[in-house]
C-alpha positions as CSV (number, residue, x, y, z in Angstrom):
1,M,-15.4,28.3,5.7
2,P,-16.6,24.7,6.5
3,H,-17.6,22.4,3.7
4,P,-21.2,21.5,3.4
5,P,-22.3,17.9,4.0
6,V,-21.5,15.6,1.1
7,S,-22.8,12.2,0.0
8,S,-20.4,9.3,0.4
9,G,-21.2,5.7,-0.4
10,A,-24.5,4.6,1.0
11,G,-24.7,7.4,3.6
12,T,-24.1,11.1,4.2
13,R,-20.7,12.2,5.6
14,E,-20.8,15.3,7.6
15,R,-17.9,17.8,7.2
16,V,-17.0,20.0,10.1
17,A,-14.9,23.1,10.4
18,R,-11.2,22.5,10.9
19,P,-8.4,24.9,11.8
20,P,-6.9,26.7,8.8
21,G,-4.4,24.5,7.0
22,Y,-5.4,21.4,8.9
23,E,-6.0,19.3,5.8
24,A,-2.6,20.1,4.3
25,K,-0.7,19.4,7.5
26,L,-2.7,16.2,8.1
27,I,-1.8,14.9,4.6
28,I,1.9,15.7,5.2
29,A,1.9,14.0,8.6
30,L,0.2,10.9,7.3
31,F,2.5,10.8,4.2
32,I,5.6,10.7,6.4
33,T,4.1,8.1,8.7
34,W,3.0,5.8,5.9
35,G,6.4,6.1,4.3
36,L,8.0,5.0,7.6
37,V,5.6,2.1,7.9
38,F,6.5,0.8,4.4
39,L,10.2,1.4,5.2
40,D,9.9,-0.8,8.2
41,R,8.2,-3.4,6.1
42,M,10.7,-3.5,3.2
43,A,13.9,-3.2,5.3
44,P,14.3,-7.0,5.9
45,L,14.0,-7.6,2.2
46,F,16.8,-5.1,1.3
47,L,18.9,-6.4,4.2
48,G,18.3,-10.0,3.2
49,P,22.0,-10.7,2.3
50,F,23.1,-9.4,5.6
51,L,20.5,-11.4,7.5
52,A,21.2,-14.5,5.6
53,K,24.9,-14.3,6.4
54,D,24.6,-13.5,10.1
55,L,21.6,-15.6,11.0
56,H,22.4,-18.5,8.5
57,L,19.1,-18.1,6.6
58,N,18.4,-19.7,3.3
59,P,16.2,-18.0,0.6
60,G,13.1,-20.0,1.7
61,Q,13.5,-18.7,5.3
62,I,13.8,-15.1,4.0
63,G,10.6,-15.7,2.1
64,A,8.9,-17.1,5.2
65,I,9.8,-14.0,7.2
66,S,8.2,-11.8,4.6
67,A,5.2,-14.1,4.3
68,A,4.6,-14.1,8.1
69,L,4.5,-10.3,8.1
70,S,2.2,-10.2,5.0
71,L,-0.3,-12.6,6.5
72,A,-0.4,-10.8,9.8
73,W,-0.7,-7.5,8.1
74,G,-3.8,-8.5,6.1
75,L,-5.6,-10.2,9.0
76,S,-5.0,-7.3,11.4
77,A,-5.9,-4.7,8.8
78,F,-9.4,-6.2,8.5
79,F,-10.0,-6.9,12.2
80,F,-8.7,-3.6,13.5
81,G,-10.5,-1.8,10.7
82,M,-13.8,-3.1,12.1
83,V,-12.6,-2.1,15.6
84,S,-11.9,1.4,14.4
85,D,-15.3,1.7,12.8
86,R,-16.8,1.0,16.2
87,F,-14.5,3.0,18.6
88,G,-12.6,5.5,16.4
89,R,-9.5,5.9,14.4
90,R,-7.1,7.3,17.0
91,I,-7.5,4.5,19.6
92,V,-6.3,2.0,17.0
93,L,-3.8,4.1,14.9
94,L,-1.7,5.7,17.6
95,P,-0.8,2.5,19.5
96,S,-0.1,0.8,16.2
97,V,2.4,3.4,15.2
98,F,4.3,3.3,18.5
99,L,4.3,-0.5,18.7
100,L,5.5,-1.1,15.1
101,S,8.4,1.3,15.9
102,V,9.3,-0.6,19.0
103,L,9.2,-3.9,17.2
104,S,11.4,-2.4,14.5
105,W,14.0,-1.8,17.2
106,V,13.4,-5.4,18.6
107,T,14.1,-6.8,15.1
108,G,17.7,-5.6,15.6
109,V,18.2,-7.9,18.6
110,V,16.9,-11.2,17.4
111,G,19.3,-14.1,17.0
112,T,17.4,-16.9,15.4
113,F,15.0,-17.6,12.4
114,A,12.2,-18.4,14.8
115,Q,12.6,-15.2,16.7
116,M,12.6,-13.2,13.5
117,V,9.4,-14.8,12.3
118,V,7.7,-14.0,15.5
119,V,8.9,-10.4,15.7
120,R,8.1,-9.7,12.0
121,A,4.6,-11.3,12.4
122,G,4.1,-8.9,15.3
123,M,5.2,-6.1,13.1
124,G,2.5,-7.1,10.6
125,V,-0.2,-7.1,13.4
126,C,0.8,-3.4,14.0
127,E,1.4,-2.3,10.5
128,G,-1.9,-3.7,9.1
129,P,-4.2,-1.3,11.0
130,A,-1.7,1.6,10.6
131,A,-1.7,1.1,6.8
132,N,-5.5,0.8,6.8
133,L,-6.2,4.0,8.8
134,L,-3.4,6.2,7.4
135,V,-5.3,6.1,4.1
136,A,-8.9,5.7,5.5
137,I,-8.6,9.0,7.4
138,P,-7.8,11.2,4.4
139,S,-10.6,9.6,2.5
140,E,-12.9,10.7,5.2
141,E,-11.5,14.1,5.8
142,A,-11.0,15.2,2.1
143,P,-13.8,16.8,0.1
144,P,-14.9,14.6,-2.8
145,E,-13.1,16.6,-5.4
146,H,-9.8,16.1,-3.5
147,R,-10.3,12.6,-2.2
148,G,-8.2,10.8,-4.9
149,R,-5.4,13.4,-4.7
150,D,-5.1,13.3,-0.9
151,V,-5.3,9.5,-0.5
152,G,-3.0,9.0,-3.4
153,F,-0.4,11.4,-2.0
154,V,-0.3,9.7,1.3
155,Q,0.0,6.2,-0.2
156,S,2.7,7.4,-2.7
157,A,5.1,7.6,0.2
158,A,5.4,3.8,-0.2
159,G,7.1,4.4,-3.6
160,L,9.3,7.2,-2.4
161,V,10.4,6.1,1.0
162,G,9.8,2.3,0.8
163,L,11.0,1.6,-2.7
164,A,13.3,4.4,-3.7
165,V,15.0,5.7,-0.5
166,A,14.9,2.5,1.6
167,P,17.2,0.4,-0.5
168,V,20.0,3.0,-0.3
169,L,19.4,4.0,3.3
170,V,19.3,0.7,5.0
171,T,22.0,-1.0,3.0
172,Q,24.4,2.0,3.6
173,I,23.7,1.9,7.3
174,A,24.2,-1.9,7.3
175,A,27.4,-1.6,5.3
176,H,29.0,0.9,7.6
177,M,27.5,0.0,11.0
178,G,25.9,-3.5,10.7
179,W,22.3,-4.6,10.0
180,R,21.2,-4.4,13.6
181,P,21.9,-0.7,14.0
182,A,19.9,-0.2,10.8
183,F,16.7,-1.4,12.6
184,Y,17.5,0.7,15.7
185,I,17.9,3.8,13.6
186,I,14.8,3.4,11.4
187,A,12.7,2.9,14.6
188,I,13.3,6.5,15.8
189,P,11.3,8.5,13.2
190,G,8.3,6.3,13.9
191,I,8.3,7.2,17.6
192,I,8.6,10.9,16.7
193,M,5.6,10.7,14.2
194,G,3.6,8.8,16.8
195,L,4.0,11.7,19.2
196,I,3.2,14.3,16.6
197,L,0.0,12.4,15.6
198,T,-1.0,12.1,19.3
199,F,-1.2,15.9,19.7
200,F,-2.3,16.8,16.2
201,L,-4.7,14.1,14.8
202,R,-8.4,14.7,15.2
203,E,-11.1,12.0,14.9
204,P,-13.1,12.2,11.6
205,A,-16.4,14.1,12.0
206,K,-18.5,10.9,12.1
207,F,-16.9,9.9,15.4
208,E,-17.6,13.3,16.9
209,S,-21.4,12.9,16.3
210,A,-23.5,11.9,19.3
211,E,-25.9,10.1,17.0
212,R,-23.4,7.9,15.2
213,Q,-24.9,4.8,13.7
214,R,-23.7,1.3,14.7
215,P,-21.7,-0.4,11.9
216,D,-23.4,-3.1,9.9
217,Y,-20.5,-5.1,8.5
218,R,-22.7,-7.1,6.2
219,E,-22.9,-3.8,4.2
220,V,-19.3,-4.4,3.0
221,F,-20.3,-7.5,1.0
222,R,-23.5,-6.2,-0.6
223,H,-21.9,-4.2,-3.3
224,R,-20.5,-5.6,-6.6
225,N,-17.8,-2.9,-6.5
226,M,-16.4,-4.2,-3.3
227,W,-15.9,-7.7,-4.7
228,L,-14.3,-6.2,-7.8
229,A,-12.1,-4.0,-5.6
230,M,-10.9,-7.1,-3.7
231,L,-10.1,-8.9,-7.0
232,G,-8.3,-5.9,-8.4
233,T,-6.3,-5.6,-5.2
234,V,-5.1,-9.2,-5.5
235,G,-4.0,-8.3,-9.1
236,F,-2.2,-5.1,-7.9
237,T,-0.3,-6.8,-5.0
238,T,0.7,-9.7,-7.3
239,W,2.1,-7.2,-9.8
240,L,3.9,-5.2,-7.2
241,L,5.4,-8.0,-5.0
242,V,6.3,-10.3,-7.9
243,L,8.0,-7.5,-9.7
244,D,9.9,-6.2,-6.6
245,T,10.9,-9.7,-5.5
246,F,11.9,-11.3,-8.8
247,A,12.9,-8.4,-11.2
248,P,16.2,-7.9,-9.4
249,L,17.0,-11.6,-9.8
250,Y,15.8,-11.6,-13.4
251,L,17.9,-8.5,-14.4
252,T,21.1,-9.9,-12.7
253,Q,20.8,-13.6,-13.5
254,V,19.1,-13.6,-16.9
255,D,20.1,-10.2,-18.4
256,G,23.5,-10.4,-16.7
257,M,23.4,-6.8,-15.2
258,A,25.7,-5.9,-12.4
259,P,23.8,-5.5,-9.0
260,T,24.6,-1.7,-9.1
261,T,23.1,-1.4,-12.6
262,M,20.1,-3.4,-11.5
263,G,19.7,-1.1,-8.6
264,F,19.7,1.9,-11.0
265,V,16.8,0.3,-12.9
266,M,14.8,-0.5,-9.8
267,T,15.3,2.9,-8.3
268,F,13.6,4.5,-11.4
269,I,10.7,2.1,-11.0
270,G,10.4,3.1,-7.4
271,L,10.5,6.8,-8.3
272,S,7.8,6.2,-10.8
273,G,5.8,4.6,-8.0
274,F,6.0,7.8,-6.0
275,L,5.1,10.1,-9.0
276,W,2.2,8.0,-10.2
277,G,1.2,7.1,-6.7
278,F,-0.5,10.5,-6.3
279,G,-0.7,11.3,-10.1
280,V,-3.2,8.5,-10.9
281,P,-5.7,9.2,-8.1
282,W,-5.4,13.0,-8.9
283,I,-6.3,12.2,-12.5
284,S,-9.1,10.0,-11.3
285,D,-10.6,13.0,-9.5
286,R,-11.1,14.5,-13.0
287,I,-11.8,11.6,-15.4
288,G,-13.3,9.1,-13.0
289,R,-12.1,6.1,-11.0
290,K,-12.9,3.4,-13.6
291,V,-11.2,5.0,-16.6
292,A,-8.1,5.9,-14.6
293,L,-7.8,2.3,-13.2
294,F,-8.2,0.8,-16.6
295,I,-5.7,3.0,-18.4
296,F,-3.0,2.8,-15.8
297,S,-3.4,-1.0,-15.2
298,I,-2.6,-1.4,-18.9
299,A,0.4,0.8,-18.6
300,S,1.6,-1.1,-15.6
301,L,1.5,-4.5,-17.3
302,L,3.9,-3.2,-20.0
303,V,6.6,-2.9,-17.3
304,P,7.3,-6.7,-16.8
305,L,6.6,-7.3,-20.5
306,S,9.3,-4.7,-21.4
307,M,11.8,-6.6,-19.3
308,L,11.2,-9.7,-21.4
309,V,12.1,-7.9,-24.6
310,V,14.4,-5.0,-23.6
311,H,17.7,-5.9,-22.2
312,S,19.5,-2.5,-21.9
313,P,19.4,-0.7,-18.6
314,T,18.8,2.8,-19.9
315,P,15.7,2.0,-22.0
316,L,14.3,-0.1,-19.1
317,S,14.8,2.7,-16.7
318,I,13.0,5.1,-18.9
319,L,10.2,2.7,-19.5
320,G,9.9,2.0,-15.8
321,L,9.8,5.6,-15.0
322,V,7.0,6.3,-17.5
323,L,4.9,3.2,-17.2
324,A,5.2,1.8,-13.7
325,A,1.9,3.4,-12.5
326,G,0.9,0.4,-10.3
327,Q,1.4,2.3,-7.1
328,G,-1.3,4.7,-8.3
329,L,-3.8,1.8,-8.6
330,A,-3.5,0.9,-4.9
331,P,-5.2,4.0,-3.3
332,L,-8.1,3.7,-5.8
333,L,-8.6,0.0,-5.4
334,M,-8.0,-0.3,-1.6
335,V,-9.4,3.0,-0.3
336,V,-11.2,5.4,-2.7
337,V,-13.5,3.0,-4.5
338,P,-14.5,1.1,-1.3
339,S,-15.0,4.4,0.7
340,E,-17.2,5.8,-2.1
341,T,-19.2,2.5,-2.3
342,V,-20.1,1.5,1.3
343,A,-21.8,3.4,4.1
344,P,-19.5,5.7,6.0
345,T,-19.9,3.6,9.2
346,V,-18.0,0.7,7.7
347,V,-15.2,2.4,5.7
348,G,-12.5,0.9,8.0
349,A,-13.8,-2.6,7.4
350,A,-14.1,-2.1,3.7
351,V,-10.5,-0.9,3.4
352,G,-9.4,-3.7,5.7
353,I,-11.0,-6.4,3.6
354,T,-9.3,-5.2,0.4
355,L,-5.9,-5.2,2.2
356,L,-6.6,-8.7,3.5
357,C,-7.3,-10.0,0.1
358,G,-4.2,-8.4,-1.4
359,E,-1.9,-9.6,1.4
360,L,-3.4,-13.1,1.6
361,F,-3.7,-14.0,-2.1
362,G,-1.4,-11.5,-3.9
363,S,1.5,-10.7,-1.5
364,T,1.6,-14.2,0.0
365,G,-0.1,-16.8,-2.2
366,L,0.6,-15.8,-5.8
367,T,4.1,-14.4,-5.0
368,Y,5.0,-17.8,-3.5
369,L,3.5,-19.5,-6.5
370,A,5.6,-17.4,-8.8
371,G,8.8,-18.6,-7.0
372,I,7.8,-22.2,-7.4
373,L,7.1,-21.7,-11.1
374,A,10.5,-19.9,-11.4
375,N,12.2,-23.0,-10.0
376,H,10.7,-25.2,-12.7
377,Y,10.5,-22.9,-15.7
378,G,13.0,-20.1,-15.1
379,L,12.8,-16.5,-13.9
380,S,11.1,-15.3,-17.1
381,V,7.8,-16.8,-15.9
382,T,7.7,-14.4,-13.0
383,M,7.4,-11.5,-15.4
384,W,4.4,-13.2,-17.0
385,V,2.8,-13.6,-13.5
386,A,3.4,-9.9,-12.8
387,T,1.8,-9.1,-16.2
388,G,-1.2,-11.2,-15.3
389,G,-1.6,-9.3,-12.0
390,A,-2.0,-6.0,-13.8
391,A,-4.3,-7.6,-16.4
392,L,-6.5,-8.8,-13.5
393,V,-6.8,-5.2,-12.4
394,A,-8.0,-4.2,-15.9
395,L,-10.5,-7.1,-16.0
396,A,-12.0,-6.2,-12.6
397,T,-12.2,-2.6,-13.5
398,A,-14.1,-3.3,-16.7
399,F,-17.1,-4.5,-14.6
400,M,-17.0,-1.8,-12.0
401,K,-19.5,1.0,-11.5
402,E,-18.2,4.5,-11.5
403,T,-18.0,5.9,-7.9
404,L,-16.7,9.4,-8.5
405,P,-19.4,11.6,-6.8
406,A,-19.5,14.2,-9.5
407,Q,-20.1,11.6,-12.2
408,R,-22.6,9.7,-10.2
409,S,-24.5,12.9,-9.6
410,E,-24.6,13.7,-13.3
411,K,-25.9,10.2,-14.2
412,S,-28.5,10.5,-11.4
413,A,-29.7,13.8,-12.7
414,A,-29.8,12.6,-16.3
415,S,-31.9,9.5,-15.3
416,R,-34.7,11.7,-13.8
């Protein structure tokens, strides 16, 4: 039975009949694809020691490779988000998935630092729109009562595949076969998922309407919630990238843990990212976006703080598993709140601008600043920067307007 039309943001989003089980199959396909995108993104970081030895790279060059991808990711997410608002999701998403898989393979043949920067920047150009649309599509297809759950589940693949599975997978391949075959192998699943999506994915209903409105991109910047979502996304990406980049160094160099023990702690944090990645948005479907964002941003800031005061791996692993809810903030800040705030015609641009802000200021700027501060004041300062990132999410959330459709409807009815 088809869902009735539902209100979304500043316009009305039509819902059309889909084949039985389409929504569930769609979410699973997008989950796998998003996990592969994040695997491709994180692989060079986990293979850093192998790359450094073979290509004679210093830590600054490893960071530059990551920064090139992040900057290209953010810019392309915004630009191609606007393109997809105009011409449709499939025409942007499908080429992106195929091209990023090809470039993952090409990464395995590069021989110099300059070549690596160019190839990984190209990866960012492809991964930005893929990351944007892989979460924008479920936000458009899901009914309001399932929107947080569906978007959160898709984005939680970053924690499971990119942060929990990827470190073990790519380093084991590199240890037994070399780092180049690692990139060849991880390119294959992306090609397969691209083919599956080609034959399975349908355009969201608004692109099937003959009377579809032309996007007005100024709409994105007219809402207070959009500015706060951008600010919150900067805080989230700072928390995530600073923690993932510097916690391994802090635990090994300051706390004196063995690398294998450190890996144990970080795996639990990655597993928490997967569990909370869909748990937080699912909870927000019931208690509201604003309350969920505030509660779990406070929980997330306790993770880097705990590393400053707890120095035993077992308690840190337990605390990380329980408190590292930051991955659950991402789908709400980057996708759900923007898509429930703006008109349906500009959802792609709205998601893209939050990704751009996060990549430009959080993943690139503040993470780089944390490294500079660490050079002058020690690695402990990076944990304070990560804490500040989560605190910024809480601050931005405090000034947000609730966007959960059910709660907005109740307030509207009460005000009449």
